[in-house]
C-alpha positions in Angstrom: 0.0 0.0 0.0 2.5 2.6 1.1 4.9 2.1 -1.9 2.0 3.5 -4.0 1.8 6.8 -2.1 2.9 9.7 -4.2 5.4 12.2 -2.7 2.7 14.6 -1.4 0.8 11.7 0.2 4.0 10.2 1.7 5.0 13.6 3.1 1.6 14.1 4.7 1.7 10.6 6.2 5.2 11.0 7.6 4.5 14.5 8.8 1.5 13.2 10.8 3.7 10.5 12.3 6.4 13.1 13.2 3.6 15.1 15.0 2.5 11.9 16.8 5.9 10.8 18.1 7.9 14.1 18.4 6.2 14.7 21.7 7.4 15.0 25.3 5.7 11.5 25.9 8.5 10.1 23.7 11.1 11.0 26.3 9.7 8.6 28.9 10.7 5.4 27.0 13.7 6.7 25.1 17.4 7.0 26.1 17.1 10.8 25.5 15.7 11.0 29.0 19.2 10.7 30.4 20.6 14.1 29.2 17.2 15.6 30.1 18.3 15.3 33.7 20.8 18.1 33.2 20.8 21.8 32.6 24.5 22.7 32.0 25.4 22.5 28.3 28.5 20.3 28.9 26.6 18.0 31.2 23.9 17.6 28.6 26.3 16.9 25.7 28.6 14.5 27.7 25.7 12.5 29.1 24.0 12.4 25.7 27.2 11.2 24.0 27.8 8.5 26.5 24.2 7.4 26.4 24.2 7.3 22.6 27.4 5.3 22.7 25.7 2.4 24.5 22.3 2.8 22.6 22.1 -0.7 21.1 20.1 -3.6 22.3 17.2 -3.7 24.7 15.9 -0.1 25.4 15.3 -0.7 29.1 18.8 -2.1 29.5 20.2 1.0 27.6 18.4 3.4 29.9 19.3 1.5 33.1 22.9 1.3 32.1 23.1 4.9 31.1 21.7 5.9 34.5 24.4 3.7 36.1 27.0 5.5 34.0 25.8 8.9 35.3 25.8 7.6 38.9 29.4 6.4 38.5 30.3 10.0 37.3 28.7 11.4 40.4 25.8 12.7 38.3 28.2 15.5 37.3 29.7 14.2 34.0 31.5 17.3 32.9 33.1 17.9 36.3 34.1 14.3 36.5 35.6 14.3 33.0 37.7 17.5 33.6 38.6 17.1 37.3 38.9 13.4 38.0 42.0 11.8 39.6 43.2 8.5 38.2 42.0 6.8 41.4 38.5 8.0 40.7 38.5 5.9 37.5 38.7 2.6 39.4 35.0 2.7 40.3 34.2 2.6 36.5 35.9 -0.7 35.9 32.9 -3.0 36.8 30.7 -1.2 34.3 29.5 -3.3 31.3 26.9 -2.9 28.6 27.1 -5.6 26.0 30.7 -5.3 24.6 31.3 -1.8 26.1 33.1 -2.5 29.4 34.9 -0.6 32.2 38.1 -0.3 30.2 36.2 1.3 27.3 34.4 3.7 29.8 37.7 4.8 31.3 39.1 5.4 27.8 36.1 7.5 26.9 36.7 9.7 30.0 40.3 10.3 28.9 39.3 11.0 25.3 36.5 13.3 26.3 38.9 15.3 28.5 41.2 15.5 25.6 38.4 16.8 23.3 37.6 19.6 25.7 41.2 20.5 26.6 42.7 20.3 23.1 39.8 20.8 20.7 37.5 23.3 22.4 34.8 20.7 23.2 32.4 18.4 21.3 30.4 21.1 19.5 33.6 22.8 18.2 34.9 19.6 16.6 31.6 18.8 14.8 31.0 22.4 13.7 34.5 22.9 12.4 34.5 19.8 10.2 30.9 19.6 9.0 30.0 20.3 5.4 27.0 22.3 4.1 24.6 19.3 4.0 26.6 16.6 5.9 28.2 15.9 9.2 29.7 12.6 8.1 33.3 13.9 7.5 33.1 15.6 10.9 32.2 12.2 12.5 35.3 10.8 10.9 37.5 13.7 12.1 36.0 13.4 15.6 37.0 9.8 15.8 40.6 10.8 14.8 40.8 13.4 17.5 39.1 11.1 20.1 41.8 8.4 19.6 44.9 10.6 18.9 45.9 10.1 22.6 47.2 6.8 23.9 44.2 4.4 23.8 43.1 0.8 23.9 42.7 -0.5 20.3 39.6 -2.4 21.4 37.8 0.8 22.2 37.9 2.2 18.7 35.1 -0.1 17.6 32.7 2.0 19.9 33.1 5.1 17.7 31.8 4.6 14.2 33.4 6.0 11.0 31.2 6.9 8.0 34.2 7.0 5.7 34.6 3.2 6.4 31.0 2.7 5.3 29.3 2.8 8.7 25.9 4.3 9.0 27.1 5.7 12.4 23.6 5.4 13.8 24.5 6.3 17.4 26.5 9.4 16.6 23.9 10.6 14.2 21.3 10.2 16.9 23.5 12.1 19.3 23.9 14.9 16.8 20.1 15.0 16.3 19.7 15.5 20.0 22.2 18.3 20.2 21.5 20.2 17.0 17.8 19.8 16.0 15.7 22.8 17.0 12.6 21.2 18.6 9.6 23.3 19.6 8.2 20.2 21.4 11.2 19.9 23.8 12.4 16.4 22.9 15.6 17.3 21.1 17.8 19.9 22.8 19.1 22.2 19.9 21.9 23.6 22.1 24.5 23.4 19.3 23.7 26.6 17.4 26.9 26.5 15.3 25.3 23.6 13.3 22.1 23.4 11.3 19.5 20.7 11.4 19.8 20.7 7.6 23.3 19.1 8.0 22.0 16.2 10.0 21.6 12.5 8.9 19.0 10.1 10.0 20.0 7.6 12.7 19.7 4.5 10.5 19.1 1.2 12.2 17.1 -2.0 11.7 13.7 -0.4 12.5 14.1 2.9 10.6 15.7 1.0 7.7 12.9 -1.6 7.4 10.2 1.1 7.5 12.1 3.3 5.0 12.2 0.3 2.5 8.5 -0.4 2.9 7.8 3.3 2.2 10.0 3.3 -0.9 12.5 5.7 0.7 15.4 3.2 0.6 16.3 0.4 -1.8 19.7 -0.6 -0.5 19.5 -3.8 1.6 22.4 -3.1 4.0 22.2 -0.4 6.7 25.5 1.2 5.8 26.8 4.6 4.8 25.6 4.2 1.2 22.1 3.4 2.5 22.3 6.4 4.8 23.1 8.7 1.8 20.2 7.3 -0.1 17.8 7.8 2.8 19.1 11.3 3.5 18.6 12.3 -0.1 15.0 11.2 0.0 14.2 12.8 3.4 15.7 16.1 2.2 13.2 16.1 -0.6 10.5 16.0 2.0 12.0 18.7 4.2 15.4 20.1 3.3 15.6 22.3 6.5 14.8 19.5 9.0 15.1 16.1 7.3 16.1 14.2 10.4 12.7 15.0 12.1 11.5 12.0 10.1 13.5 9.8 12.4 10.6 10.1 14.8 8.2 8.8 12.1 10.4 5.9 10.9 11.4 4.9 14.4 7.8 5.2 15.8 6.3 3.2 13.0 8.9 0.5 13.4 9.2 0.2 17.2 5.7 1.2 18.4 3.5 0.1 15.5 5.5 -2.8 14.1 5.0 -1.4 10.7 
């Protein structure tokens, strides 16, 4: 049925789903609730980045483990990152979420401190290296900066690289949270040096399957090439805020079993 919708009908359908799911109710069951506990910019972005990093698997498990992460950082993530002593990091060692373990967590704390001390913070890195309609090269450069200090090779797998054909779902979700201007108060929009027009949709199993059923995506793999195809189609529907359709695709997939 939905493959036969013309562009106008498809846009109307997806816009209605955005309106349905881009709502404060969405926060209650989504990992975005974690950064919503903070008001300081750096606390929001660090808690969001760490939460997005472990955002794969069971959603309840993601939320519970992200809460645990914040507890281990004394619920003051920016202060912990910038002012911790080496002895403070020992308490992070027992942490585990799937393949992300305490060693990875400690490496992330070191690397985040490096980003703030040497590269003027998370926003600066992404803003400096983004292109007019893409943040994908910025994600690649961010990974380079993140691991230019001494690091565990195993931890590199927890930061995706679009230039190695990854859809980088979790970082694109993090960027949506930080950049997208949201009148409904779900996304934060605190990074004003970037535009929502530059963002890419967080592509995963759910959004990918829905996009294929709607005729927005033909490629079978959920990789960087598929992301480019999906982004191109979503920009035809709204060039200024294409990633708002993440709410529609995700909602249809997860909540409606579309």
